[in-house]
C-alpha positions, 0 to 999 in steps of 0.5 A: 500499499505504501509503495502504491501511494509513493508510485501514485505520487510520483505519477501525479508529480510527473503529470503536473510537471509535464503539463505546466510550466511551458509557455509558448510566446506566440506573436500575432501576425497580420490577420484581416479577419481579426481586425474585421471582427473587432470593427463589427463589435465596435460598430454594434456597441455604438448603435442605439436602438430605435426606441432610444434614438432621437429623431426630431425631424421625421413627421411620419406618414399619415394625416398629421403634417403639422402640429403646434403644441402650446407651452402649457399642458391642457389638463382636461385633455391630458385626463381624457388622453390618460383614459383613452390610453388605459382602455386602448393602449395599456395592453401593449404599452407600459408608461415607464418600461419596454413591454410589447411596445415601447414606453411613452415616457419621454417620447416627445424628447425623441419624436416629433408630435406629428410622428406620434400622432401618425403612428397612433392614427396610421400604424399600418402604413407607418410600419410599411413605409417609415424607416423608424417605425420599421426599425421599431417593428424589428426591435419589438419582435415583429409585433405591429402596433394595432390600429385602434381606429382612434379619432384625431381628437383622441389621438391628440388627447393621448399625445397631451397625456404623453406630455405629462409623462416626462 
């Protein structure tokens, strides 16, 4: 038994010595693939998701081409917009976090009022023709925004409600 233990110890020591201790100094040569892979990772890290990207020039595609928002929020209209939002939009949107669709909090810092109204009123055409709406569709796993057939007045009220979420 004592001799077997000595033999196992010697074999283990030989194994440790033979496997460790040697280091090969490898010099990296020129490799186009490695550089390309690094560039792809860098570009990917720099891209901003469509839901967080700021685009204050795109007015979207639909019936609203111009909209001026007063400086002061209309509290009555915003309350009506909150009701419409809860009934028609809350199934897919959470006010402060990503869900099936993007969160509306701070949306007016990233989108024009016209774009917001047009995506509410005309979601099918927007997701087919508007580049930003297409990217949002991809970002949210191909879940298209449902057309709730809101009137312009209801859509405007929802937009006023969004102004209170900032």
